[in-house]
N, C-alpha and C positions, 0 to 999 in steps of 0.2 A: 356217661352213655353205657347202658347195660344191655348187652346183646345176647341172643341165643338162637339155637337152630330154627330155620324157617319151616322145618317139617312139621311142627306143631300146628302152624297156621295152615299149612298145605293139607294135612290130614283133616282138620276141621272143615275147611272150605270144600275140599273135595266131597267130604261126607254129606255136608249140607246140599251140596249140588245133587248128589245122587238121591236125596230125600226130596227133591222138588224145589228146593229154595234156590235163589238166585244170588250168589255173591258178587257178581260181576260189577254192578253199580258202586258197591262200597269199595272194591278193590280198585276199580277204574278211577275213583276219585283221588287215589294215592299214586296213580300211574302204574298199577300193577295188573298183570294178566295172569290168572291162575294157572293157564296152560304153558306159560313162558317162564315161570318161577324156576330158579336153579335149586335143587334139593340140598346142595352142599353150602348154600349161603347162609349167612347170619342176618337176623333182623332185629332192630331196636325193640326192645321190650315194651316201651311205652307206645310205639307205633302199633305194634300187634294187639295190644290191649284196646287202643282206640278202635282198630278195625272190628275186633270182636263185639265191643260195645255198640258200635253203629249198626253191625249186622243183626244184633239182638233185637233192635227196634224194628227191623223189617221182617222178622220170621212170622210165618203163618201157622206153623205148628208149635204149640207150647211145649212139645216133647222133643223139639228138635235138638236141644243140647244133650239130653239124654242119649238119643239115638246117635248123635255125631261122636260120642265118646267111644263108641264101638269100632270106629274107623282107624283109631290109632294102632299102628303096626308095632309089634314087639321089637322087631329088628331095628325100628327107626331110633330106638334108644341107643344104638351104637355099642361102645365099650360098656356102658352101664348095664346093658341087658346081659352081657356075658359075666359081668362082675356078680350080677344077682344069681344067675345060673350056678355059678361056682361056689356059692355060700354053703356053709355046712348044714344050715336048717332054715325053716321059715322065719324064725325070730331074727336071725342074723341078716337075712335078706331084707326084712322090714327095716332094721336099724341102718343097714347099708342104703336103702332107699331114702330114709330120713337124712343121713348125712350128705348124700349127693343129690339132693332135691333140686338144686339149681341146674342140674342137667337133665331134668325132666321137663314136661311142658305145662307144669302147674304154675298157677298164680296164688293159690292157697298155699299157707304155711303147713308143712307136713310135720307131724309128731307122732311118737308111739307112746301109748298110755297102757302100761301093764295093769292087770286087774287080777283078783283072786281066782275067779273062773273063766272070765271072759277078759280080752284085751282088745283094744281098739287102735285102728289107724285113724288119727285125727287130722282133719283138714280145717284150717282156720281161714275163712274167705276174707278178701280185701272188700273194703266198702265201694259199691258201685250202685248205680240207678237199679231200680227193681228188676226190670226185664234182663238187663245185662248180668245182674247178681244172679238170677236162677239160671240163666243160660250157661254161665261160667261154672257155677257149682254143680249143676247137672252134668256138664261135659267132663269135669274133673273127677268127680266121684265115679261116674261111669267109666271114665278111662282107667282109673286106678283099679277098679274091680276087674276090668278087661285085662289089665297088666297081670293081675293075680291069676286070673283064668289062663293067661298065656303060659305063665310059669307052670301051673298045674298041668297043662297039656304036655309041656316039655319034660317034665320031671315025674308025672304020675303021682302027684300027692294032692290031697284034698284042701283047698284054700277057700271053699265056699263060705261066704259070709253068713253069720248067725242071724244078724239083723243090721239094719242101716238107719242112722239118723240124718235128717236133712234140716239145714239151718234157715227155714222160712216157713210161713204158715202152710197148713195143709191145703193143696190145690184141689181143683175139681178132678183132676186126672190121677189122683193118689193111687187107686188101683193098678193103674198101668205101671207105676213104679215097682209094685211088688211083683208084678208079672215079669217086669224087666230084669230085676235083680234076683228073682227066685227065693225071696225071704221077706220077713216083715220089714216095713218102712214106716218110721215115725217122723213127724214133722214138728217144727216149732222150736228146736234147740238153738243154740248160739253158734255151734260148730257142727260140722259133718263128721260122723263117726261110722266107721266100717267095723263091726264087731266080729271077733274070731274066737273060736274056742281055744283055751290054752293048750289042749292036747295037740292041736294042729301046729302050734308054734314050734314043737320039738320034732316034727317029722323031718328025717334026715334027707338030704338031697342026694339022689344017685349020681348027679352030675358034679358033686363037690370035688374040687381040684385045687389044693392050697398053692401050687406052683402057678397055674393059670390064674387063680384069684389075685395073687400078688402082681402079676402082669397087668391085668385089667384095673386093678386099683391104681397102679401107676399112671395108666392112660387117663383114668377119670381125674386123677389129681392134676395132671397136665391140662386137661380142658378147664378145670376150675381156676388154675393159674393164668391161662389165656384169657378167661373172662375178666379177672381181677386186673390184669394189666392192659385192658383195652384203652386205646388213646381216645381222649375225648376232645377232638377239635372238628371244626367244620369240614374240613377236606376229609377227614376219616368218615365223617357221616355220609359225605357224598359218595365216597368210594364204597361204603357199605350199601348204599342204595343202589348203585351200579352193579354190585355183586348179586343182587336178587334176580337179574335178568339173565335168561339162559341163552336167548339168541340175540338178535340185533339190540344194541344198546340205545337208550333214549337220547335225544339231542339236549343241549344245554337249555333251551327254552322250556322244554318239558320238565326237566329236573328242577329248574328254577321255581316253576309253578308248584312242584311238589313240596318245596321248602317255603312256599308263600312269599316270594320275593320277585322283583323285576330281574330280567336276565342280566341287565347291566350291574345292578347291585350284587347279584349272585357271582358274576365273574370278578367284580372287585373283591368281595370278600375272600375268594380263593386266592387272588393275587396278593392280598395282605398276609396270607398264611405262606407265601412263597411257592405256590403252585398254580395250576390252571386246569380248566375243565378238560382240555385235550390231553394234558399229562395223566390225569385221573382216568380217563377213557383208556389210555395205553396201559396204565396200571392194571385196571380192571381186565382188560383183554389178556394181558400176560398172566395174571394170576389164574383166569379161566383156562387159558391155553396150557399151563402147566398141570392143571388138575386133569384135563381131558387126556393129555399125552402120558401122565404118570398112572392115572387110575382107570382109564378105559382103553379099549383095543380099536377105537375109531382110526381110520386112516387120516392122513394129513389133510387130504382134500375135504373130508367130513368135518374135521375140527375147524378147518378155515371156513366152512359154509356156516358152522354153528356160531363162530365169532363175527359173522356178518361181511366176510370178505367175498367179492366177486370172483376173484381169481386166487387159486392156491399160491401162485408165485408171490403175490403181494402179502399174504400171510407169512410165507416163508422169509422174505426179506425183512418183514417187521420183527419176527421172532428172533432172526440172527442179530438184529439190532439190540433187542431186549436182553437176550441171554448169552450173546457171543457165540452161538453154535446154531446149527440147523435143528429144526423140530425132532427129526429122527435120531440125531446124535444126542439130544436131550433125553429122549425116551430110552435109548440104548444105556446111557450112563446110569439113569435111574434103575433100570433093571439089573445092571451089573452090581450096583451099590446094594440092592435088595438081596442079591445071592451071596454077597460077600460075607463070609463068616466073621464074627467078631474077633479082634486080635487077642492073641493069648497074652496074659499079663507076664511081664518079664521076670525072670527068677532074680531074687536078690542075690548078689555076691556073697559068697560064704565068708566067714571071718569078720 
């Protein structure tokens, strides 16, 4: 099971909703509510792609994918955004993007293709039905250009594409693509290409910082390692699904329907793996509680409400059982650990 941040799905669906499309029926089919998704959650890559493909069949605007790509937020890339900003120049940032593409929202395979006068960021799309293919390609090319524009805004360099190639036949709306990207757009190739003048590749980044770059590279490496070490079992998939919900968690019957099985079979499958739905709900609540206490300033009462507890006392009692300490003690311990300086290395004895 390959997972990634749910932010990519959220950005796309929120963008489509602002454009007048309605993602609710497709998300509802999988037990999801756009307004109740947890931005810190991970989503199964195959499920996300299935949602995109089904949404593409319902779109009224053929340019919806192109427009939705503009809703991707630069800061949503997390440590990768800072890694790009601390690069030495444009070419290094592109090569870093290629190396860490699994931390982006792309389904296309990303490559860098150097040339004599022009070089290209190449996106090789995966096979999909025609409408889903165009929707995903449009969104990913538009989102990649948006990322380049965001970097340009942050550091004041010119990364405007010289031209763009799109990997499908010329549509009736072709002129809208040139207006959208502000450059010539060609259609009919096998891959998408964003062409950049070579002199732009060597523009120095004023935000270049080798020490910070090394820090953010380490964080990105950790994220890749976490992806590679993801446990692929049914209980983990159920827990991943529960992590998607920001407020009250769904019941066993609803989650069983999501996985396409009767509730009795669903519970038996979990039992065979040595766990239960109730245990997974507690795990999901504990993980969510840790995040809210560690990474937000919400009161204990507000955290209890977000987790679906009618009374804070019930949440405090449950958290003591999970963590062996009260919620505020957990928050205080985390704050103290964050402030504590790293231990100095011991001097080796002389002689």
